[in-house]
C-alpha positions in Angstrom: 14.7 28.9 -2.7 11.3 30.3 -1.6 9.9 28.3 1.3 7.0 28.3 3.8 8.0 27.6 7.4 5.5 25.4 9.2 5.4 23.7 12.6 5.8 19.9 12.4 2.3 19.3 13.8 0.7 21.3 10.9 3.1 20.1 8.2 0.9 17.4 6.6 -2.2 19.6 6.4 -0.2 22.5 4.9 1.5 20.2 2.4 -1.8 18.8 1.2 -3.2 22.3 0.8 -0.1 23.5 -1.1 -0.4 20.6 -3.5 -4.1 21.1 -4.1 -3.5 24.7 -5.0 -0.5 24.0 -7.2 1.9 25.9 -5.0 4.2 23.1 -3.9 7.6 23.0 -5.7 8.3 19.3 -6.5 11.8 20.0 -7.9 13.3 20.6 -4.4 13.6 18.6 -1.3 11.7 19.4 1.9 13.8 20.3 4.9 13.1 19.6 8.6 14.9 21.6 11.3 14.2 22.3 15.0 10.5 21.6 15.1 9.7 23.2 11.7 9.3 21.9 8.2 10.3 24.0 5.2 8.3 23.4 2.1 9.5 24.7 -1.3 6.9 26.9 -2.9 6.6 28.3 -6.5 5.7 31.9 -5.5 4.6 34.1 -2.6 1.0 34.0 -1.4 -1.2 35.0 1.5 -0.7 32.8 4.5 -0.4 32.9 8.3 3.0 31.1 8.0 6.2 32.9 7.3 7.5 32.7 3.7 11.3 33.1 3.4 14.4 32.2 1.4 16.3 29.0 2.4 18.8 26.8 0.7 17.2 23.5 -0.3 18.7 20.7 -2.3 17.4 20.3 -5.8 16.2 16.9 -6.9 17.9 15.2 -9.7 15.6 14.7 -12.7 14.1 11.1 -12.7 15.7 9.0 -15.5 13.5 8.5 -18.4 13.5 4.8 -19.3 11.8 5.4 -22.7 14.4 8.0 -23.6 17.3 5.8 -22.7 15.9 3.0 -24.9 15.2 5.2 -27.9 18.2 4.0 -29.9 18.0 0.4 -28.6 14.3 -0.4 -29.4 12.4 0.1 -32.6 9.7 2.7 -32.9 7.1 0.0 -32.6 8.9 -1.5 -29.6 8.9 1.8 -27.8 5.1 1.9 -28.2 4.8 -1.5 -26.4 7.2 -0.5 -23.6 5.7 -0.1 -20.1 7.7 2.2 -18.0 5.8 1.8 -14.7 7.2 -0.7 -12.3 6.7 -1.9 -8.7 9.6 -1.1 -6.5 10.0 -3.1 -3.2 13.1 -2.2 -1.4 16.0 -2.7 -3.9 13.9 -4.8 -6.2 12.1 -3.6 -9.3 9.4 -5.7 -10.8 8.6 -5.0 -14.5 5.7 -5.9 -16.7 7.1 -7.0 -20.0 4.6 -7.3 -22.9 4.9 -10.4 -25.2 6.1 -8.2 -28.0 9.2 -7.2 -26.1 10.2 -10.5 -24.5 13.3 -10.8 -26.7 14.4 -7.5 -25.3 13.5 -8.0 -21.7 17.1 -8.4 -20.4 18.2 -5.2 -22.3 15.3 -3.3 -20.7 16.2 -4.6 -17.3 19.8 -3.5 -17.6 18.7 0.0 -18.5 16.5 0.0 -15.4 19.6 -0.8 -13.3 21.7 1.9 -15.0 19.0 4.5 -14.5 18.2 3.7 -10.8 21.1 3.4 -8.4 18.9 2.2 -5.6 17.7 -0.8 -7.5 19.9 -3.9 -7.3 17.6 -6.5 -8.8 15.2 -6.5 -11.7 12.5 -9.2 -12.0 9.8 -9.8 -14.5 6.2 -9.8 -13.3 4.0 -12.9 -13.6 0.4 -13.5 -12.9 -1.0 -13.7 -9.4 -2.7 -16.9 -8.5 -3.4 -19.7 -6.0 -4.6 -19.6 -2.4 -1.6 -17.4 -1.4 -2.1 -14.8 -4.2 1.6 -15.1 -5.1 3.2 -14.8 -8.5 6.1 -16.4 -10.4 8.9 -13.8 -10.9 11.7 -14.3 -13.5 15.1 -12.8 -12.7 16.3 -10.5 -15.5 19.2 -8.5 -14.1 21.3 -7.6 -11.1 21.6 -9.5 -7.8 19.9 -13.0 -7.8 17.6 -12.5 -4.9 13.9 -12.2 -4.4 14.0 -11.1 -0.7 13.4 -7.4 -0.2 13.4 -5.1 2.7 11.4 -1.9 2.3 10.4 1.0 4.5 7.0 2.7 4.5 4.9 4.7 7.0 7.6 4.4 9.8 8.0 0.6 9.6 10.5 -1.8 8.1 9.1 -4.8 6.2 11.0 -7.8 5.0 9.6 -10.4 2.6 10.2 -12.7 -0.4 8.4 -10.9 -3.3 7.7 -14.2 -5.0 6.5 -16.2 -2.0 4.5 -13.5 -0.3 1.8 -11.2 -1.7 2.7 -7.6 -1.2 1.7 -4.4 -3.0 3.7 -1.2 -2.4 0.9 0.6 -4.1 -1.3 0.1 -1.0 1.1 2.1 1.1 -1.2 5.2 1.0 -4.2 3.0 1.8 -2.4 1.7 4.9 -1.6 5.2 6.0 -5.2 6.3 5.3 -6.7 3.6 7.5 -4.2 4.4 10.2 -5.5 8.0 10.3 -9.0 6.8 11.0 -8.0 5.2 14.3 -8.4 8.1 16.8 -8.8 6.1 20.1 -7.7 2.7 21.5 -9.2 0.0 19.3 -9.1 -3.8 19.0 -8.2 -4.2 15.3 -8.3 -7.4 13.3 -6.5 -7.7 9.9 -7.6 -10.7 7.9 -5.3 -12.1 5.2 -2.5 -10.1 6.8 0.4 -11.4 4.7 3.8 -10.3 5.9 1.9 -7.9 8.2 2.2 -4.5 6.5 -1.3 -3.3 7.7 -0.6 -4.9 11.1 2.7 -3.1 11.5 1.7 0.3 10.2 -1.4 0.4 12.4 0.4 -0.9 15.5 3.3 1.5 15.1 1.5 4.7 14.1 -1.9 4.7 15.8 -3.6 4.5 19.2 -4.8 1.0 18.5 -5.0 -1.0 21.8 -4.1 -4.3 20.0 -3.7 -5.4 16.5 -4.3 -9.1 15.4 -3.3 -10.5 12.1 -4.3 -13.8 10.5 -2.6 -15.3 7.5 -2.8 -18.7 5.8 0.5 -18.6 3.9 3.3 -20.1 6.1 6.1 -18.1 4.3 4.2 -14.8 4.8 3.5 -15.7 8.4 7.2 -16.3 9.1 8.0 -12.9 7.7 5.2 -11.4 9.7 6.8 -12.7 12.9 10.1 -11.2 11.9 8.5 -7.8 11.0 6.7 -7.6 14.3 10.0 -8.2 16.1 12.0 -5.8 13.9 9.5 -3.0 14.5 9.5 -3.7 18.3 5.7 -4.1 18.5 4.3 -5.3 21.7 0.6 -4.7 21.0 0.4 -7.2 18.2 -0.2 -10.9 17.6 -0.1 -12.7 14.2 -1.6 -16.2 13.7 -1.0 -18.8 11.0 -4.1 -20.5 9.5 -7.4 -20.0 7.6 -9.4 -17.0 8.8 -12.5 -19.2 9.0 -10.8 -21.5 11.5 -8.6 -19.0 13.4 -10.9 -16.0 14.0 -13.7 -18.0 15.8 -11.1 -19.6 18.1 -9.8 -16.2 19.1 -13.0 -15.7 21.1 -12.7 -12.0 20.8 -14.7 -9.1 19.4 -13.1 -6.3 17.4 -13.7 -2.5 16.9 -12.3 -2.5 13.4 -11.8 -5.3 10.9 -9.8 -5.1 7.6 -10.5 -7.5 4.8 -7.8 -6.8 2.1 -8.5 -9.8 -0.2 -10.5 -8.2 -3.0 -11.1 -11.3 -5.1 -12.8 -13.5 -2.5 -13.3 -11.3 0.6 -17.1 -11.7 0.3 -16.7 -15.3 1.2 -15.5 -14.2 4.7 -18.0 -11.5 5.5 -19.9 -13.9 7.8 -16.7 -14.5 9.8 -16.1 -10.7 10.0 -19.6 -9.9 11.1 -19.5 -12.5 13.9 -16.2 -11.0 15.2 -17.4 -7.4 15.0 -18.6 -5.5 18.1 -21.7 -3.4 17.8 -20.6 -0.2 16.2 -17.5 -1.8 14.6 -16.2 -0.5 11.3 -15.3 -3.1 8.6 -13.1 -2.3 5.6 -14.3 -4.7 2.8 -12.1 -4.8 -0.3 -13.5 -5.8 -3.7 -12.6 -5.6 -7.4 -15.2 -3.8 -9.4 -15.8 -1.6 -12.4 -15.9 2.1 -11.5 -19.6 2.5 -12.2 -20.6 -0.8 -10.6 -19.6 -0.3 -6.9 -23.2 -0.9 -5.9 -22.5 -4.6 -6.6 -19.9 -4.5 -3.7 -22.5 -2.8 -1.5 -25.0 -5.5 -2.3 -22.6 -8.3 -1.2 -22.3 -6.5 2.2 -26.1 -6.1 2.6 -26.7 -9.7 1.6 -24.2 -10.9 4.2 -25.7 -8.6 6.9 -29.2 -9.8 6.2 -28.1 -13.4 6.5 -26.3 -12.7 9.8 -29.4 -10.7 11.0 -27.4 -7.6 11.4 -27.9 -4.0 10.2 -25.2 -1.9 8.7 -24.5 1.6 7.3 -22.2 2.3 4.4 -19.7 5.0 5.4 -17.5 5.5 2.4 -16.3 3.8 -0.8 -12.6 4.5 -1.6 -10.8 3.7 -4.8 -7.5 2.0 -3.9 -5.9 1.5 -7.3 -6.4 -0.1 -10.7 -6.5 -3.9 -11.0 -7.2 -4.3 -14.8 -8.5 -2.2 -17.6 -11.7 -0.5 -16.3 -11.5 -2.6 -13.1 -10.4 -1.1 -9.8 -9.8 -2.1 -6.2 -12.3 -0.5 -3.9 -12.5 -0.4 -0.2 -16.1 -0.2 1.0 -16.2 0.9 4.7 -19.3 0.1 6.7 -20.4 0.2 10.3 -22.1 -2.7 12.0 -25.2 -1.4 13.8 
């Protein structure tokens, strides 16, 4: 297999460049050996890194759920089938449309057959309530709703029904971690089972990371996850952000607000806890062409708090509903 040999320290940058240029071969596994990373490439090209031949393991083609159900669902049923799913550890969470409810167990069994790493299949419900949790129906496999997953060098354990957690935000957690270049005091509001807390504490130069979560179940898992990942620069607190944060009697360099639906109600708390020059990551659900509404929420809160701010960046962090997305508006408190 044709490969490019790259020092580990430069690997991430080179990989991104290869993917942007369409040179990265996704059909083979990457290999790491003695301080170097070998990336499979489609062809030779001009580069300062050596290109050579090396034996790399070929990836098995990903099972096609739709293809496996071709003879088991009607043509109309296949049109309704949604093949995307959330995978948390060994648990897969499916979205089953009303038109296919009578076939939901059949679909779940096919998911188990096609994915050896999945041991449990659950049916997605609606998020709701103070804790942003959702009811999940067991469809196939082991009868459990507790998952253990790995992401960004940390291990996270949680009950997927009792605790809000989105594996789709893994890249966002990694992205924010990369922004922390020096020792910082970081506050994570609505910290759940502590995914942002653990990723930042484990992978960055953050001086200290504080998490606050109102859900007792999530808080208990957060405590476990902090211990499991051997973090000694972290504290997690149980309670309402509006009550806990003022009692911390502390100012922060960076504040995360990953509660898109109602985070605006807590901007006053964040602004009071922010140091001058602090960066706040404010999450909001918004239509793609209406992000100015999110910016206005920030400006209104700053005006009320008699503080100035500067918008740094608006990042799209995934789709929430048709034409509605989760955005992270990053701003600096001046």
